[in-house]
Kinemage of the C-alpha trace (Angstrom):
@kinemage 1
@onewidth
@group {chain A} dominant
@subgroup {mainchain}
@vectorlist {calphas} color= white
{ca met a 1} P -108.053 171.305 123.898
{ca ser a 2} L -106.744 174.046 121.656
{ca asn a 3} L -103.499 173.296 119.803
{ca val a 4} L -101.202 175.292 122.073
{ca arg a 5} L -97.419 175.255 121.671
{ca arg a 6} L -96.275 175.254 125.281
{ca gln a 7} L -96.904 173.016 128.270
{ca ser a 8} L -99.239 174.279 130.996
{ca thr a 9} L -100.002 173.892 134.677
{ca leu a 10} L -102.232 175.763 137.138
{ca asn a 11} L -101.420 179.208 138.492
{ca ser a 12} L -102.062 178.050 142.048
{ca ala a 13} L -103.583 175.227 144.061
{ca ala a 14} L -107.258 174.281 143.703
{ca val a 15} L -109.163 172.141 146.211
{ca cys a 16} L -112.519 170.345 146.239
{ca ala a 17} L -114.169 167.622 148.310
{ca gly a 18} L -117.214 165.392 148.182
{ca ile a 19} L -118.647 161.889 148.208
{ca glu a 20} L -117.245 159.069 146.071
{ca leu a 21} L -119.719 157.756 143.507
{ca his a 22} L -118.889 154.088 144.076
{ca gly a 23} L -117.127 153.923 147.455
{ca gly a 24} L -119.456 156.329 149.232
{ca asn a 25} L -116.648 157.831 151.306
{ca his a 26} L -115.832 161.521 151.640
{ca thr a 27} L -112.627 162.440 149.793
{ca arg a 28} L -110.619 165.613 149.282
{ca leu a 29} L -108.710 166.500 146.115
{ca ala a 30} L -105.968 169.147 146.023
{ca met a 31} L -104.530 170.041 142.605
{ca arg a 32} L -101.131 171.717 142.732
{ca pro a 33} L -98.908 173.289 140.028
{ca ala a 34} L -96.021 171.133 138.800
{ca pro a 35} L -92.803 171.786 136.821
{ca val a 36} L -92.461 171.064 133.090
{ca asn a 37} L -92.335 167.402 132.027
{ca thr a 38} L -93.873 166.261 135.328
{ca gly a 39} L -97.000 165.033 133.614
{ca leu a 40} L -100.174 164.335 135.551
{ca val a 41} L -99.521 162.603 138.866
{ca phe a 42} L -101.880 161.400 141.591
{ca ile a 43} L -100.568 161.120 145.149
{ca arg a 44} L -102.635 159.142 147.667
{ca thr a 45} L -101.981 161.085 150.869
{ca asp a 46} L -103.771 158.430 152.929
{ca val a 47} L -101.291 155.735 151.835
{ca thr a 48} L -98.082 155.805 153.893
{ca asp a 49} L -96.837 152.197 153.922
{ca arg a 50} L -95.962 151.868 150.203
{ca asp a 51} L -95.493 153.896 147.036
{ca asn a 52} L -98.397 156.333 146.884
{ca arg a 53} L -97.540 158.017 143.577
{ca ile a 54} L -99.494 157.087 140.421
{ca gln a 55} L -98.460 158.478 137.043
{ca val a 56} L -101.337 159.109 134.640
{ca glu a 57} L -100.520 156.986 131.585
{ca pro a 58} L -102.281 154.237 129.611
{ca glu a 59} L -100.205 151.403 131.039
{ca ala a 60} L -101.318 152.300 134.594
{ca val a 61} L -104.957 151.397 133.855
{ca ser a 62} L -105.953 148.351 135.902
{ca asp a 63} L -109.762 148.375 135.663
{ca val a 64} L -112.323 149.853 133.262
{ca lys a 65} L -115.533 148.485 134.742
{ca asn a 66} L -117.957 151.334 135.510
{ca cys a 67} L -115.084 153.834 135.696
{ca thr a 68} L -111.380 154.142 134.850
{ca thr a 69} L -108.986 153.012 137.576
{ca leu a 70} L -105.212 153.508 137.703
{ca glu a 71} L -102.815 151.414 139.791
{ca asn a 72} L -99.075 151.554 140.436
{ca ala a 73} L -96.681 148.637 140.958
{ca ala a 74} L -97.250 148.783 144.723
{ca gly a 75} L -100.988 148.217 144.317
{ca thr a 76} L -102.025 151.795 145.136
{ca lys a 77} L -105.146 152.745 143.176
{ca val a 78} L -107.114 155.807 142.179
{ca ser a 79} L -110.452 155.541 140.385
{ca thr a 80} L -113.219 157.521 138.662
{ca ile a 81} L -110.637 159.846 137.159
{ca glu a 82} L -112.251 160.405 133.754
{ca his a 83} L -114.316 163.538 134.563
{ca leu a 84} L -111.314 165.368 135.990
{ca leu a 85} L -109.095 164.261 133.096
{ca ala a 86} L -111.667 165.565 130.614
{ca ala a 87} L -111.545 169.001 132.254
{ca leu a 88} L -107.727 168.921 132.253
{ca ala a 89} L -107.700 167.885 128.588
{ca ala a 90} L -110.021 170.690 127.508
{ca ser a 91} L -108.022 173.201 129.556
{ca gly a 92} L -104.688 172.005 128.145
{ca ile a 93} L -103.136 171.115 131.517
{ca asp a 94} L -99.996 168.976 131.083
{ca asn a 95} L -98.302 169.103 134.482
{ca leu a 96} L -100.150 168.700 137.768
{ca ile a 97} L -99.812 167.055 141.171
{ca met a 98} L -103.195 165.782 142.389
{ca glu a 99} L -103.288 164.876 146.071
{ca leu a 100} L -106.178 162.624 147.083
{ca asp a 101} L -106.976 161.261 150.552
{ca gly a 102} L -108.923 158.208 149.336
{ca gln a 103} L -109.110 155.778 146.435
{ca glu a 104} L -111.791 157.563 144.429
{ca leu a 105} L -112.225 161.141 143.273
{ca pro a 106} L -115.237 163.038 144.637
{ca ala a 107} L -118.236 162.678 142.308
{ca leu a 108} L -119.451 166.232 142.921
{ca asp a 109} L -122.484 166.625 140.607
{ca gly a 110} L -121.556 163.707 138.318
{ca ser a 111} L -120.131 165.925 135.585
{ca ala a 112} L -116.843 167.687 134.829
{ca glu a 113} L -118.195 171.193 135.335
{ca pro a 114} L -117.107 171.596 138.996
{ca phe a 115} L -113.549 170.595 138.042
{ca leu a 116} L -113.552 173.006 135.110
{ca arg a 117} L -114.760 175.848 137.353
{ca leu a 118} L -111.890 175.152 139.771
{ca ile a 119} L -109.366 175.243 136.940
{ca glu a 120} L -110.760 178.467 135.509
{ca arg a 121} L -110.924 180.068 138.965
{ca val a 122} L -107.174 179.714 139.598
{ca gly a 123} L -106.155 180.070 135.954
{ca val a 124} L -103.810 178.279 133.570
{ca lys a 125} L -100.069 179.033 133.477
{ca arg a 126} L -98.098 178.503 130.248
{ca gln a 127} L -94.649 177.018 130.801
{ca asp a 128} L -91.333 177.341 128.977
{ca ala a 129} L -91.265 173.930 127.268
{ca pro a 130} L -92.839 172.538 124.086
{ca arg a 131} L -96.097 170.649 124.427
{ca arg a 132} L -95.983 167.046 123.232
{ca tyr a 133} L -98.825 165.870 121.004
{ca val a 134} L -99.601 162.378 119.749
{ca glu a 135} L -100.059 162.753 115.996
{ca val a 136} L -102.119 159.961 114.441
{ca leu a 137} L -100.512 158.825 111.169
{ca arg a 138} L -102.956 156.151 110.007
{ca pro a 139} L -106.353 154.731 111.045
{ca val a 140} L -106.612 152.334 113.987
{ca glu a 141} L -109.864 150.617 114.984
{ca val a 142} L -111.129 148.239 117.660
{ca arg a 143} L -114.499 146.491 117.764
{ca lys a 144} L -116.596 144.485 120.170
{ca gly a 145} L -119.830 143.246 118.608
{ca lys a 146} L -121.673 146.268 117.235
{ca ala a 147} L -119.573 148.657 119.306
{ca phe a 148} L -116.462 150.246 117.817
{ca ala a 149} L -113.863 152.915 118.439
{ca arg a 150} L -111.448 154.231 115.841
{ca val a 151} L -108.996 157.056 115.377
{ca leu a 152} L -108.104 158.699 112.069
{ca pro a 153} L -105.453 161.266 111.088
{ca cys a 154} L -106.563 164.866 111.655
{ca ala a 155} L -104.849 168.188 112.315
{ca gln a 156} L -106.779 168.636 115.570
{ca leu a 157} L -108.711 166.511 118.049
{ca glu a 158} L -112.251 165.823 116.856
{ca leu a 159} L -114.789 163.566 118.574
{ca ser a 160} L -117.757 161.848 116.946
{ca val a 161} L -119.730 159.801 119.477
{ca ser a 162} L -122.962 157.859 119.018
{ca ile a 163} L -125.026 155.646 121.321
{ca asp a 164} L -128.032 153.376 120.906
{ca phe a 165} L -130.006 152.312 123.999
{ca lys a 166} L -133.281 150.385 124.102
{ca asp a 167} L -134.456 152.680 126.908
{ca lys a 168} L -136.817 155.216 125.344
{ca ala a 169} L -135.522 157.960 127.604
{ca ile a 170} L -132.100 157.580 125.931
{ca gly a 171} L -132.556 155.992 122.490
{ca gln a 172} L -130.205 156.896 119.630
{ca gln a 173} L -128.055 159.993 120.040
{ca lys a 174} L -124.954 161.426 118.385
{ca val a 175} L -122.639 164.338 119.045
{ca glu a 176} L -119.688 165.764 117.131
{ca ile a 177} L -117.339 168.258 118.722
{ca val a 178} L -113.890 169.806 118.572
{ca pro a 179} L -113.378 169.844 122.360
{ca asp a 180} L -111.495 173.071 122.920
{ca val a 181} L -112.163 174.712 126.263
{ca arg a 182} L -115.023 176.910 125.015
{ca ala a 183} L -116.894 174.068 123.297
{ca phe a 184} L -116.229 171.804 126.281
{ca arg a 185} L -117.599 174.399 128.698
{ca asp a 186} L -120.714 175.050 126.622
{ca arg a 187} L -121.538 171.555 125.374
{ca leu a 188} L -119.948 168.786 127.461
{ca ala a 189} L -118.727 169.871 130.886
{ca ser a 190} L -122.098 169.849 132.668
{ca ala a 191} L -123.347 166.559 131.155
{ca arg a 192} L -123.807 164.097 134.022
{ca thr a 193} L -123.070 160.409 134.342
{ca phe a 194} L -126.116 158.174 134.032
{ca ala a 195} L -127.430 154.700 134.837
{ca arg a 196} L -130.564 152.636 134.341
{ca leu a 197} L -132.565 151.879 137.485
{ca his a 198} L -131.989 148.127 137.203
{ca glu a 199} L -128.250 148.746 136.876
{ca val a 200} L -128.179 150.761 140.094
{ca ala a 201} L -129.553 147.805 142.075
{ca ala a 202} L -126.968 145.480 140.511
{ca leu a 203} L -124.135 147.902 141.209
{ca gln a 204} L -125.144 148.327 144.836
{ca ala a 205} L -125.436 144.557 145.254
{ca ala a 206} L -121.843 144.338 143.996
{ca gly a 207} L -120.711 146.898 146.587
{ca leu a 208} L -120.532 149.769 144.096
{ca ser a 209} L -122.461 153.025 143.652
{ca lys a 210} L -122.628 153.480 147.428
{ca gly a 211} L -122.487 157.238 146.970
{ca gly a 212} L -124.684 157.393 143.887
{ca ser a 213} L -127.829 159.526 144.077
{ca leu a 214} L -130.009 161.823 142.039
{ca glu a 215} L -127.607 164.563 143.149
{ca asn a 216} L -124.695 163.145 141.153
{ca ala a 217} L -126.204 160.971 138.402
{ca ile a 218} L -129.103 160.751 135.975
{ca ile a 219} L -131.252 157.701 136.682
{ca val a 220} L -133.416 156.310 133.882
{ca asp a 221} L -136.300 153.870 134.174
{ca gly a 222} L -137.529 152.908 130.708
{ca asp a 223} L -138.999 156.038 129.194
{ca lys a 224} L -138.647 158.123 132.369
{ca val a 225} L -135.868 160.291 133.769
{ca leu a 226} L -136.251 160.039 137.544
{ca asn a 227} L -134.351 163.231 138.408
{ca pro a 228} L -136.960 165.856 139.400
{ca glu a 229} L -135.125 168.634 137.540
{ca gly a 230} L -134.965 166.604 134.328
{ca leu a 231} L -132.101 166.803 131.843
{ca arg a 232} L -129.631 169.616 131.266
{ca phe a 233} L -129.619 168.818 127.518
{ca ala a 234} L -132.008 166.732 125.446
{ca asp a 235} L -128.988 164.626 124.435
{ca glu a 236} L -127.186 164.764 127.779
{ca phe a 237} L -126.466 161.026 127.653
{ca val a 238} L -124.298 161.080 124.538
{ca arg a 239} L -122.662 164.323 125.649
{ca his a 240} L -121.529 162.565 128.808
{ca lys a 241} L -120.200 159.667 126.744
{ca ala a 242} L -118.132 162.186 124.775
{ca leu a 243} L -116.924 163.696 128.056
{ca asp a 244} L -115.830 160.244 129.270
{ca leu a 245} L -114.083 159.574 125.965
{ca leu a 246} L -112.133 162.831 126.192
{ca gly a 247} L -110.979 161.944 129.708
{ca asp a 248} L -110.027 158.380 128.772
{ca leu a 249} L -108.060 159.550 125.736
{ca tyr a 250} L -106.074 162.026 127.840
{ca leu a 251} L -104.349 159.155 129.631
{ca gly a 252} L -101.870 159.330 126.756
{ca gly a 253} L -101.768 163.100 126.509
{ca pro a 254} L -103.189 165.398 123.810
{ca ile a 255} L -104.021 163.661 120.522
{ca leu a 256} L -104.129 165.078 117.012
{ca gly a 257} L -106.730 162.830 115.396
{ca arg a 258} L -110.410 162.254 114.746
{ca val a 259} L -111.903 159.738 117.184
{ca glu a 260} L -115.178 158.052 116.251
{ca thr a 261} L -117.013 155.710 118.629
{ca his a 262} L -120.323 153.880 118.710
{ca ala a 263} L -121.747 152.232 121.837
{ca ser a 264} L -118.327 152.556 123.444
{ca gly a 265} L -117.409 152.764 127.105
{ca his a 266} L -114.289 152.940 129.257
{ca gly a 267} L -113.191 149.451 128.185
{ca leu a 268} L -113.329 150.059 124.442
{ca asn a 269} L -111.910 153.577 124.863
{ca his a 270} L -108.895 152.032 126.572
{ca asp a 271} L -108.644 149.256 123.974
{ca leu a 272} L -108.354 151.977 121.327
{ca leu a 273} L -105.448 153.614 123.164
{ca met a 274} L -103.725 150.243 123.546
{ca ala a 275} L -104.214 149.472 119.853
{ca leu a 276} L -102.946 152.904 118.803
{ca tyr a 277} L -99.855 152.981 121.002
{ca gly a 278} L -99.187 149.313 120.304
{ca thr a 279} L -98.891 150.121 116.577
{ca pro a 280} L -95.594 152.042 116.277
{ca asp a 281} L -96.148 153.242 112.714
{ca ala a 282} L -99.618 154.643 113.522
{ca trp a 283} L -98.422 157.617 115.571
{ca arg a 284} L -95.539 159.856 116.570
{ca phe a 285} L -94.828 162.539 119.160
{ca val a 286} L -94.743 166.060 117.722
{ca ser a 287} L -94.722 169.669 118.832
{ca met a 288} L -97.087 172.244 117.319
{ca asn a 289} L -94.443 173.413 114.851
{ca gly a 290} L -94.595 169.932 113.318
{ca thr a 291} L -91.228 168.832 114.667
{ca glu a 292} L -90.935 165.250 115.862
{ca leu a 293} L -89.857 165.402 119.488
{ca leu a 294} L -86.626 163.930 120.734
{ca pro a 295} L -86.729 160.924 123.119
{ca glu a 296} L -85.986 163.004 126.230
{ca leu a 297} L -89.099 165.093 125.521
{ca lys a 298} L -91.251 161.961 125.335
{ca ser a 299} L -91.028 161.554 129.103
{ca pro a 300} L -92.912 161.056 131.400
{ca ala a 301} L -95.397 158.727 129.661
{ca arg a 302} L -93.694 155.524 128.472
{ca leu a 303} L -96.093 155.018 125.603
{ca gln a 304} L -93.592 153.066 123.552
{ca ser a 305} L -93.880 150.165 126.005
{ca val a 306} L -97.654 149.950 125.966
{ca ser a 307} L -99.122 146.761 124.533
{ca ala a 308} L -102.652 145.488 124.220
């Protein structure tokens, strides 16, 4: 997510399809260019009896268990959005219409790399309007037991992510990254989602992970990685956690701040956004020339109204 001055969209439409990780259904995603100040918008093309438009913003989050889910006032939902949002964040995409014919995005290979390839294939188009950044003015932190997430003032977005699992195949890992598009492509994009074997059984018993397989997730059993091809990186687990964090943060648009997390997940990531945007003196909207943006340029996200 390089600190660019202007808003961006795609040059042309990009389409992909595949199986949902949790629902197990086949879904199709079509990403289409959008005018300035549109923001990121999902449209459920399979929903015709109520409002099918879902704006990507923190206050639309309705569930953070196992994935991030958005929901509009009419009850229309879209879930497992974090991998796509991470690719959009790294690529600097501000305005996009995303048409989806089911509730959940296709899992593809369980990483953000297929989405990034689609974006890079059609190209990014700079638009004639200033890009709005969220500048962090003072530290904000949330905690849950030993887990924490905090954001500190910084001139660019920096991520510092650490995890600590009892499973020997995962263990303690840490990654630090400035997630511009090159670093994202090389270090995070291909890191896959993961689960422990005992968790998979529990998820399936709860009606989730119906589409999960060794084709779209890393499965760990104690000290073993069950995927025949092994890992893409020795620390692929924490890299994927950083990928998820980047996607979850982008619900509020590009941030200028250093984000540090330990043992965090979608829930704590979202709690951090709520705490940040619920603290008016902890942030402001700015353009890259350092100018605080006027209210009309703060649309579409209504971050001022977000509360924990």
